[in-house]
C-alpha positions as CSV (number, residue, x, y, z in Angstrom):
1,M,-1.7,8.3,-24.6
2,D,-0.3,4.8,-25.4
3,K,-2.4,1.8,-24.6
4,F,-2.0,-1.1,-22.2
5,G,-2.3,-4.6,-23.6
6,F,-3.0,-7.6,-21.3
7,I,-2.0,-11.0,-22.6
8,G,-3.9,-13.2,-20.1
9,C,-6.6,-12.1,-17.8
10,G,-6.8,-14.6,-14.9
11,N,-6.6,-14.4,-11.1
12,M,-3.9,-11.7,-11.3
13,G,-4.3,-10.2,-14.7
14,Y,-8.0,-9.4,-14.2
15,P,-7.6,-7.3,-11.0
16,M,-4.8,-5.4,-12.6
17,L,-6.9,-4.7,-15.7
18,Q,-9.7,-3.5,-13.5
19,G,-7.4,-1.0,-11.7
20,V,-5.8,0.2,-14.9
21,K,-9.2,0.6,-16.6
22,N,-10.5,2.7,-13.7
23,V,-7.6,5.1,-13.7
24,F,-6.8,5.4,-17.4
25,G,-10.2,4.6,-18.9
26,P,-11.4,1.6,-20.9
27,D,-10.3,3.2,-24.2
28,F,-6.7,2.8,-23.2
29,V,-6.8,-0.9,-22.3
30,V,-6.9,-4.0,-24.6
31,F,-6.8,-7.6,-23.6
32,T,-6.9,-11.2,-24.8
33,T,-7.2,-14.5,-23.1
34,A,-7.3,-18.0,-24.4
35,S,-11.0,-18.7,-23.8
36,A,-13.4,-16.9,-26.3
37,E,-16.2,-17.3,-23.7
38,R,-14.1,-15.5,-21.1
39,R,-13.1,-12.8,-23.5
40,E,-16.7,-12.0,-24.1
41,L,-17.5,-12.1,-20.3
42,I,-14.7,-9.7,-19.4
43,K,-15.6,-7.3,-22.2
44,K,-19.2,-7.3,-20.9
45,E,-18.1,-6.7,-17.3
46,T,-15.4,-4.1,-18.0
47,G,-16.2,-2.4,-21.3
48,V,-12.5,-3.0,-22.3
49,S,-11.8,-4.0,-25.9
50,R,-10.6,-7.6,-26.6
51,V,-8.7,-9.2,-29.4
52,S,-8.4,-12.8,-30.3
53,D,-4.6,-13.2,-30.6
54,N,-1.4,-12.1,-28.8
55,A,0.2,-10.5,-31.8
56,S,-2.7,-8.0,-32.1
57,I,-2.0,-6.9,-28.5
58,V,1.6,-6.0,-29.4
59,A,0.5,-4.3,-32.7
60,S,-2.0,-2.0,-30.9
61,C,-0.3,-1.3,-27.5
62,K,2.9,0.1,-26.1
63,Y,2.7,-1.4,-22.7
64,I,2.5,-5.2,-22.9
65,I,1.5,-7.0,-19.7
66,L,2.4,-10.7,-19.6
67,A,-0.3,-12.1,-17.3
68,V,-0.2,-15.8,-18.2
69,K,1.1,-18.7,-16.3
70,P,4.9,-19.1,-16.3
71,Q,4.6,-22.3,-18.3
72,K,2.9,-20.4,-21.1
73,Y,5.7,-17.8,-21.4
74,E,7.7,-19.5,-24.1
75,E,4.6,-20.1,-26.2
76,V,3.7,-16.4,-25.9
77,F,7.2,-15.3,-26.7
78,N,7.2,-17.3,-29.9
79,E,3.9,-15.6,-30.9
80,I,4.9,-12.0,-30.3
81,K,8.7,-11.9,-30.7
82,D,8.5,-10.7,-34.3
83,Y,6.3,-7.8,-33.4
84,V,8.0,-6.4,-30.3
85,T,10.1,-3.3,-30.9
86,K,12.4,-1.0,-28.9
87,D,9.4,1.3,-28.4
88,H,7.5,-1.4,-26.4
89,I,7.7,-1.8,-22.6
90,V,7.0,-5.4,-21.5
91,I,5.7,-5.8,-17.9
92,S,6.2,-9.4,-16.7
93,I,4.5,-10.8,-13.6
94,A,5.8,-14.4,-13.6
95,V,8.0,-16.0,-11.0
96,G,11.0,-17.7,-12.6
97,F,11.6,-15.5,-15.6
98,P,14.5,-13.1,-15.0
99,I,14.8,-10.0,-17.1
100,E,17.8,-11.5,-18.9
101,N,15.8,-14.5,-20.1
102,I,12.9,-12.3,-21.3
103,K,15.4,-10.3,-23.4
104,K,16.9,-13.5,-24.8
105,S,13.5,-14.6,-25.9
106,L,12.2,-11.2,-27.3
107,G,15.4,-9.3,-28.1
108,S,18.1,-7.5,-26.2
109,F,16.5,-4.2,-27.2
110,V,13.3,-4.9,-25.3
111,R,12.7,-2.8,-22.2
112,V,11.3,-4.8,-19.3
113,V,9.6,-4.1,-16.0
114,R,9.5,-7.2,-13.9
115,A,6.8,-7.2,-11.3
116,M,5.4,-9.3,-8.5
117,P,1.9,-8.2,-7.7
118,N,-0.7,-9.9,-5.4
119,T,-4.4,-10.6,-5.5
120,P,-5.6,-7.8,-3.2
121,A,-5.2,-5.7,-6.3
122,L,-8.8,-6.8,-6.9
123,V,-10.0,-4.3,-4.2
124,G,-7.3,-1.7,-5.0
125,E,-5.1,-2.8,-2.1
126,G,-2.4,-4.7,-4.0
127,M,1.3,-4.7,-3.0
128,T,3.7,-5.0,-5.9
129,G,7.5,-5.3,-6.0
130,I,9.1,-4.1,-9.3
131,C,12.4,-3.9,-10.9
132,F,13.5,-2.3,-14.2
133,S,15.8,-3.6,-17.0
134,E,19.0,-1.6,-17.4
135,D,17.6,0.5,-20.2
136,T,16.5,4.1,-20.7
137,F,12.9,4.9,-19.7
138,T,11.8,8.5,-20.3
139,E,10.3,10.5,-17.5
140,Q,6.9,10.3,-19.1
141,E,7.2,6.5,-19.3
142,K,8.2,6.4,-15.7
143,S,5.2,8.5,-14.7
144,I,2.9,6.2,-16.6
145,I,4.4,3.1,-15.1
146,D,4.0,4.7,-11.6
147,R,0.3,5.4,-12.3
148,F,-0.1,1.9,-13.7
149,F,1.1,0.2,-10.5
150,C,-0.7,2.7,-8.2
151,S,-4.0,2.0,-10.0
152,F,-4.4,-1.3,-8.1
153,G,-2.5,-0.6,-4.9
154,R,1.1,0.3,-3.8
155,Y,4.5,-0.6,-5.1
156,E,8.1,-0.6,-4.1
157,I,11.2,-0.8,-6.4
158,F,13.9,-3.5,-5.7
159,D,17.0,-4.9,-7.2
160,E,16.1,-7.9,-9.3
161,K,18.1,-10.2,-7.1
162,L,15.5,-9.6,-4.4
163,M,12.4,-10.4,-6.5
164,D,12.2,-14.0,-5.2
165,A,12.1,-12.6,-1.6
166,V,9.4,-10.2,-2.7
167,A,7.3,-13.1,-3.9
168,C,7.5,-14.5,-0.4
169,A,6.7,-11.2,1.4
170,S,3.7,-10.2,-0.7
171,G,3.1,-12.3,-3.7
172,S,2.3,-15.6,-1.9
173,S,1.6,-14.4,1.6
174,P,-2.1,-13.4,1.1
175,A,-2.8,-17.1,1.2
176,Y,-1.2,-17.3,4.7
177,V,-3.2,-14.4,5.9
178,Y,-6.4,-16.0,4.6
179,M,-5.5,-19.2,6.5
180,F,-4.9,-17.1,9.7
181,I,-8.3,-15.4,9.3
182,E,-10.0,-18.7,8.7
183,A,-8.3,-20.4,11.7
184,L,-8.9,-17.5,14.1
185,A,-12.6,-17.3,13.0
186,D,-12.9,-21.1,13.5
187,S,-11.5,-20.7,17.0
188,V,-14.2,-18.3,18.1
189,V,-17.0,-20.0,16.2
190,K,-16.1,-22.9,18.6
191,Y,-17.2,-20.6,21.5
192,G,-20.5,-19.6,19.8
193,I,-19.9,-16.5,17.6
194,P,-21.8,-16.9,14.3
195,R,-19.4,-17.6,11.4
196,D,-20.3,-14.5,9.4
197,K,-19.7,-12.2,12.4
198,A,-16.4,-14.1,13.2
199,Y,-15.1,-13.4,9.7
200,D,-16.0,-9.7,10.0
201,L,-14.4,-9.4,13.5
202,V,-11.2,-11.1,12.4
203,S,-10.9,-9.5,8.9
204,Q,-11.4,-6.0,10.1
205,T,-8.9,-6.6,12.9
206,V,-6.3,-7.8,10.4
207,L,-7.0,-4.8,8.2
208,G,-6.8,-2.4,11.1
209,A,-3.6,-3.9,12.5
210,A,-1.9,-3.7,9.1
211,K,-3.0,0.0,8.8
212,M,-1.5,0.7,12.2
213,V,1.9,-0.6,11.0
214,L,1.7,1.3,7.7
215,E,0.5,4.6,9.1
216,T,2.3,4.8,12.5
217,R,5.6,3.4,11.2
218,E,6.1,1.9,14.6
219,H,7.9,-1.4,14.9
220,P,5.4,-4.3,14.9
221,G,6.9,-5.6,18.1
222,K,6.1,-2.3,19.9
223,L,2.6,-2.3,18.6
224,K,2.2,-5.9,19.8
225,D,3.5,-4.9,23.3
226,Q,0.9,-2.2,23.5
227,V,-1.8,-4.8,23.3
228,C,-0.2,-7.1,25.8
229,S,-1.1,-6.0,29.3
230,P,0.9,-7.7,32.1
231,G,-0.8,-10.8,33.2
232,G,-3.6,-10.3,30.7
233,T,-5.4,-12.3,28.1
234,T,-3.3,-11.2,25.1
235,I,0.0,-12.2,26.5
236,A,-1.4,-15.6,27.4
237,G,-2.4,-16.0,23.7
238,V,1.0,-14.8,22.5
239,A,2.7,-17.3,24.8
240,A,0.6,-20.1,23.3
241,L,1.5,-19.0,19.8
242,E,5.2,-19.0,20.7
243,E,4.9,-22.4,22.4
244,N,3.4,-23.8,19.2
245,G,6.0,-22.4,16.8
246,F,4.0,-19.6,15.2
247,R,7.0,-17.5,14.1
248,N,9.0,-20.5,13.1
249,A,6.1,-21.8,10.9
250,V,6.0,-18.4,9.1
251,I,9.8,-18.4,8.5
252,K,9.7,-22.0,7.3
253,A,6.9,-21.1,4.9
254,T,9.0,-18.3,3.5
255,D,12.0,-20.7,3.1
256,A,9.8,-23.1,1.1
257,C,8.4,-20.3,-1.0
258,Y,11.9,-19.0,-1.8
259,A,13.3,-22.4,-2.6
260,K,10.4,-23.0,-5.0
261,A,10.8,-19.7,-6.7
262,N,14.5,-20.4,-7.2
263,S,13.7,-23.8,-8.7
264,M,11.4,-22.2,-11.3
265,K,14.1,-20.1,-12.9
266,K,14.6,-20.7,-16.6
């Protein structure tokens, strides 16, 4: 089987590498990252082979995962463009680099999968939106790409025009969820619950509520109503959230995220 090569292994690349290594095996994964010290650390932690330059990744792997910051893309393109062929598949995870621009930099023949993963990939619960370039991918390649993205969570396929919205829905939103967990935990620490137990109570509740939505396929509003007894404590809390603009704050956060993603296009 062809190898996966990670160019970059930071907050997003590392969780993906771990998932791919666990499913395909360390012999089918190669990586590089700018810091020699970090290369050695990741090799020791994962058992995955490392190389010292980006061109070597392209020379030894078919699936090339671009997991560097968007501002580093042009530098990486310049280093690998002479080595990329029509047999490679480039998997890009950066906001602001449409497939068309990647092809302009690496060649019109390059096949691209554009992806927007998120950091819960680190625990195998990532959610990724992906789109494909308008090229031919074999059934075997599609199967391997499916296993690749399932190795660290779930994924859905979208038209590329929706990828900025995907960044809002899943790419950036774990930060909002962590803020919610922190705030709700703080609110009960105020009443005497120990902080570690508060984080456990709230985090498991968020996990369970999300699982209810995914597994029952019920509308979130219906599930919310099932918790809200008439005249009870929950509806009082919901009313307070509405009074303080909870939904509007979330929508405004998405608007800001979407506008930023659009401004980053190159």
